[in-house]
One Martini backbone bead per residue (centre of mass of N, CA, C, O) as a GRO file, in nm:
protein
  223
    1MET     BB    1  11.409   0.036   1.217
    2SER     BB    2  11.330   0.236   1.010
    3PRO     BB    3  11.310   0.560   0.944
    4ARG     BB    4  11.005   0.576   0.861
    5ALA     BB    5  10.892   0.401   1.091
    6ILE     BB    6  10.981   0.575   1.325
    7VAL     BB    7  10.821   0.826   1.243
    8GLU     BB    8  10.533   0.711   1.218
    9ILE     BB    9  10.511   0.595   1.509
   10SER     BB   10  10.568   0.856   1.661
   11LEU     BB   11  10.317   1.003   1.553
   12GLU     BB   12  10.105   0.795   1.652
   13LYS     BB   13  10.205   0.850   1.963
   14GLY     BB   14  10.245   1.179   1.989
   15LEU     BB   15  10.523   1.275   1.913
   16ASP     BB   16  10.759   1.559   1.885
   17LEU     BB   17  11.028   1.414   2.009
   18ILE     BB   18  11.333   1.261   1.908
   19ALA     BB   19  11.596   1.006   1.937
   20VAL     BB   20  11.887   0.881   1.789
   21SER     BB   21  12.046   0.581   1.965
   22ASP     BB   22  12.283   0.419   1.877
   23HIS     BB   23  12.533   0.200   1.917
   24ASN     BB   24  12.826   0.363   1.871
   25SER     BB   25  12.641   0.534   1.653
   26ALA     BB   26  12.549   0.784   1.365
   27GLU     BB   27  12.470   0.672   1.066
   28ASN     BB   28  12.130   0.708   1.100
   29VAL     BB   29  12.057   1.000   1.176
   30GLY     BB   30  12.011   1.159   0.908
   31ALA     BB   31  11.774   0.992   0.798
   32VAL     BB   32  11.573   1.059   1.032
   33ILE     BB   33  11.580   1.361   1.012
   34ARG     BB   34  11.472   1.374   0.718
   35ALA     BB   35  11.214   1.211   0.764
   36GLY     BB   36  11.102   1.407   0.982
   37ARG     BB   37  11.092   1.666   0.812
   38HIS     BB   38  10.870   1.560   0.610
   39ARG     BB   39  10.660   1.514   0.886
   40GLY     BB   40  10.716   1.707   1.148
   41LEU     BB   41  10.965   1.574   1.308
   42ALA     BB   42  11.167   1.591   1.573
   43VAL     BB   43  11.534   1.528   1.559
   44LEU     BB   44  11.783   1.396   1.736
   45ALA     BB   45  12.123   1.352   1.777
   46GLY     BB   46  12.255   1.025   1.864
   47MET     BB   47  12.391   0.816   2.136
   48GLU     BB   48  12.489   0.494   2.273
   49ILE     BB   49  12.742   0.468   2.509
   50SER     BB   50  13.008   0.243   2.582
   51SER     BB   51  13.212   0.215   2.823
   52ARG     BB   52  13.478   0.075   2.974
   53GLU     BB   53  13.266  -0.006   3.217
   54GLU     BB   54  12.982  -0.053   3.074
   55VAL     BB   55  12.843   0.226   3.052
   56HIS     BB   56  12.552   0.376   2.968
   57SER     BB   57  12.512   0.664   2.744
   58LEU     BB   58  12.373   0.962   2.643
   59ALA     BB   59  12.403   1.145   2.329
   60LEU     BB   60  12.291   1.480   2.259
   61PHE     BB   61  12.204   1.655   1.953
   62ASP     BB   62  12.122   1.886   1.704
   63THR     BB   63  12.339   1.757   1.505
   64GLU     BB   64  12.499   1.554   1.288
   65ASP     BB   65  12.785   1.673   1.306
   66GLN     BB   66  12.824   1.631   1.608
   67ALA     BB   67  12.778   1.322   1.608
   68VAL     BB   68  13.014   1.256   1.414
   69LEU     BB   69  13.238   1.358   1.599
   70MET     BB   70  13.175   1.154   1.819
   71GLN     BB   71  13.210   0.905   1.643
   72ASP     BB   72  13.508   0.941   1.581
   73LEU     BB   73  13.597   0.895   1.872
   74VAL     BB   74  13.473   0.618   1.914
   75TYR     BB   75  13.617   0.468   1.678
   76GLN     BB   76  13.908   0.514   1.797
   77HIS     BB   77  13.790   0.329   2.072
   78LEU     BB   78  13.707   0.080   1.889
   79ARG     BB   79  13.691  -0.271   1.899
   80GLY     BB   80  13.645  -0.459   1.634
   81THR     BB   81  13.440  -0.690   1.440
   82ASN     BB   82  13.171  -0.772   1.296
   83ARG     BB   83  12.939  -1.063   1.335
   84PRO     BB   84  12.658  -1.140   1.170
   85GLU     BB   85  12.609  -1.439   1.273
   86LEU     BB   86  12.578  -1.318   1.577
   87PHE     BB   87  12.471  -0.986   1.554
   88GLY     BB   88  12.415  -0.895   1.283
   89ASP     BB   89  12.322  -0.658   1.079
   90GLN     BB   90  12.457  -0.319   1.014
   91VAL     BB   91  12.255  -0.089   0.901
   92VAL     BB   92  12.260   0.154   0.634
   93ALA     BB   93  12.034   0.418   0.578
   94ASN     BB   94  11.787   0.600   0.432
   95GLU     BB   95  11.497   0.803   0.415
   96PHE     BB   96  11.379   0.553   0.210
   97ASP     BB   97  11.484   0.264   0.322
   98GLU     BB   98  11.760   0.235   0.194
   99VAL     BB   99  12.031   0.045   0.144
  100GLU     BB  100  12.386   0.159   0.169
  101GLY     BB  101  12.500  -0.033   0.407
  102PHE     BB  102  12.764  -0.150   0.637
  103ASN     BB  103  12.862  -0.195   0.965
  104ASP     BB  104  13.186  -0.320   1.099
  105HIS     BB  105  13.164  -0.251   1.372
  106LEU     BB  106  13.167  -0.333   1.721
  107LEU     BB  107  12.888  -0.204   1.868
  108ILE     BB  108  12.857  -0.397   2.126
  109GLY     BB  109  13.090  -0.273   2.243
  110ALA     BB  110  13.346  -0.114   2.412
  111VAL     BB  111  13.479   0.185   2.487
  112GLN     BB  112  13.813   0.323   2.541
  113LEU     BB  113  13.636   0.502   2.759
  114GLY     BB  114  13.548   0.680   3.004
  115LEU     BB  115  13.275   0.820   3.126
  116GLN     BB  116  13.395   1.106   3.177
  117GLU     BB  117  13.518   1.137   2.896
  118ILE     BB  118  13.250   1.127   2.746
  119VAL     BB  119  13.105   1.361   2.881
  120GLN     BB  120  13.316   1.578   2.804
  121ALA     BB  121  13.292   1.544   2.496
  122VAL     BB  122  12.995   1.614   2.469
  123HIS     BB  123  13.021   1.902   2.585
  124ARG     BB  124  13.228   2.014   2.381
  125LEU     BB  125  12.999   1.961   2.141
  126GLY     BB  126  12.710   2.057   2.272
  127GLY     BB  127  12.591   1.838   2.456
  128LEU     BB  128  12.400   1.576   2.606
  129SER     BB  129  12.417   1.393   2.921
  130ILE     BB  130  12.288   1.053   2.989
  131ALA     BB  131  12.215   0.820   3.204
  132SER     BB  132  12.133   0.495   3.154
  133HIS     BB  133  11.925   0.290   3.291
  134VAL     BB  134  11.991   0.294   3.624
  135ASP     BB  135  11.796   0.036   3.715
  136ARG     BB  136  11.957  -0.168   3.577
  137PRO     BB  137  12.146  -0.487   3.595
  138SER     BB  138  12.276  -0.361   3.324
  139PHE     BB  139  12.465  -0.110   3.185
  140SER     BB  140  12.491   0.064   3.446
  141ILE     BB  141  12.604   0.266   3.688
  142MET     BB  142  12.523   0.066   3.917
  143SER     BB  143  12.615  -0.215   3.803
  144GLN     BB  144  12.924  -0.118   3.743
  145LEU     BB  145  12.991   0.078   4.009
  146GLY     BB  146  12.761   0.104   4.264
  147PHE     BB  147  12.765   0.421   4.198
  148ILE     BB  148  12.751   0.781   4.214
  149PRO     BB  149  12.954   1.001   4.121
  150GLU     BB  150  13.014   1.323   4.206
  151ASP     BB  151  13.182   1.379   3.906
  152VAL     BB  152  13.024   1.274   3.646
  153GLY     BB  153  12.847   1.520   3.476
  154VAL     BB  154  12.570   1.469   3.421
  155ASP     BB  155  12.241   1.598   3.336
  156ALA     BB  156  12.104   1.304   3.374
  157MET     BB  157  11.863   1.050   3.461
  158GLU     BB  158  11.766   0.731   3.348
  159ILE     BB  159  11.466   0.555   3.347
  160SER     BB  160  11.282   0.296   3.315
  161ARG     BB  161  10.962   0.148   3.257
  162HIS     BB  162  11.011  -0.056   3.525
  163THR     BB  163  10.981   0.216   3.683
  164THR     BB  164  10.991   0.475   3.924
  165ARG     BB  165  11.080   0.758   4.065
  166ASP     BB  166  11.030   0.675   4.361
  167LYS     BB  167  11.165   0.396   4.357
  168ALA     BB  168  11.442   0.487   4.254
  169GLY     BB  169  11.498   0.685   4.491
  170MET     BB  170  11.509   0.449   4.709
  171GLU     BB  171  11.736   0.257   4.549
  172ILE     BB  172  11.920   0.522   4.456
  173PRO     BB  173  12.188   0.664   4.551
  174GLY     BB  174  12.188   1.011   4.440
  175LEU     BB  175  11.945   1.073   4.246
  176GLU     BB  176  11.853   1.353   4.377
  177ARG     BB  177  12.085   1.526   4.215
  178PHE     BB  178  11.896   1.463   3.961
  179PRO     BB  179  11.749   1.461   3.687
  180VAL     BB  180  11.455   1.280   3.570
  181VAL     BB  181  11.411   1.037   3.311
  182SER     BB  182  11.205   0.885   3.038
  183PHE     BB  183  11.245   0.624   2.797
  184SER     BB  184  11.201   0.366   2.563
  185ASP     BB  185  11.442   0.213   2.440
  186ALA     BB  186  11.405   0.129   2.139
  187HIS     BB  187  11.439  -0.187   1.937
  188PHE     BB  188  11.135  -0.171   1.849
  189PRO     BB  189  10.863  -0.035   1.709
  190GLY     BB  190  10.656  -0.109   1.950
  191ASP     BB  191  10.836   0.064   2.175
  192ILE     BB  192  10.756   0.326   2.085
  193GLY     BB  193  10.641   0.530   2.351
  194ASN     BB  194  10.630   0.364   2.628
  195SER     BB  195  10.825   0.605   2.708
  196CYS     BB  196  10.819   0.944   2.846
  197THR     BB  197  10.895   1.300   2.828
  198CYS     BB  198  10.784   1.612   2.949
  199PHE     BB  199  10.832   1.932   2.801
  200PHE     BB  200  10.868   2.278   2.889
  201MET     BB  201  10.918   2.454   2.581
  202GLU     BB  202  11.017   2.641   2.284
  203ALA     BB  203  11.213   2.403   2.174
  204PRO     BB  204  11.374   2.130   1.994
  205SER     BB  205  11.642   2.140   2.209
  206VAL     BB  206  11.916   2.115   2.398
  207ALA     BB  207  11.898   2.388   2.545
  208GLU     BB  208  11.599   2.352   2.636
  209ILE     BB  209  11.633   2.092   2.794
  210LEU     BB  210  11.836   2.204   2.996
  211LEU     BB  211  11.646   2.415   3.114
  212ALA     BB  212  11.433   2.211   3.209
  213LEU     BB  213  11.617   2.045   3.399
  214ARG     BB  214  11.684   2.328   3.564
  215GLU     BB  215  11.445   2.523   3.583
  216GLU     BB  216  11.472   2.752   3.353
  217GLY     BB  217  11.297   3.010   3.208
  218GLY     BB  218  11.016   2.832   3.256
  219ARG     BB  219  11.123   2.565   3.238
  220LYS     BB  220  11.020   2.203   3.231
  221VAL     BB  221  10.940   1.907   3.389
  222ILE     BB  222  10.670   1.698   3.342
  223GLU     BB  223  10.499   1.466   3.540
   0.00000   0.00000   0.00000
């Protein structure tokens, strides 16, 4: 999952916009943004954050600076040191796929912040918050909490490629209150683009995505 490989495969799959959402870190975001800029691919800065309840949620931003500020907060509440012999090396690369260093934080762990605290922090920084793979039997809002809180505050719910919008709607109480999207959640190059969401909007930005999710100003999510 090197920066240039991500960009090239995304373009091969016909994607116009992607987000880099490493677990609890944004250290590779800038490299993919710059690699995408060279090839004409729009890249949002993101993170997939694991809350204290071990609920995964996506934080999406327009800029690397916003994501780094969120990363600073996450690192303040992340405990433990990575053990490469167990979890593998956590590589930090540049846009030319050159290794610049290694991340020593235990990124596989949970951040000592509640889900709602994370959502509020993302919004304060001008980002978009999406509950991740809500249909999955682990690390989802349903598997960890058993229900969708009325005041959770996320902007959308993501379903995995292993279900459909209709099936998820029948199985997950409360899902109908939120816009529903689906992304590839790619951990390997071949998974990029396996699932995607089409947005009708004027620009590849967080503000435009939010308008599309809310079906405002002529923007919309295309089924």
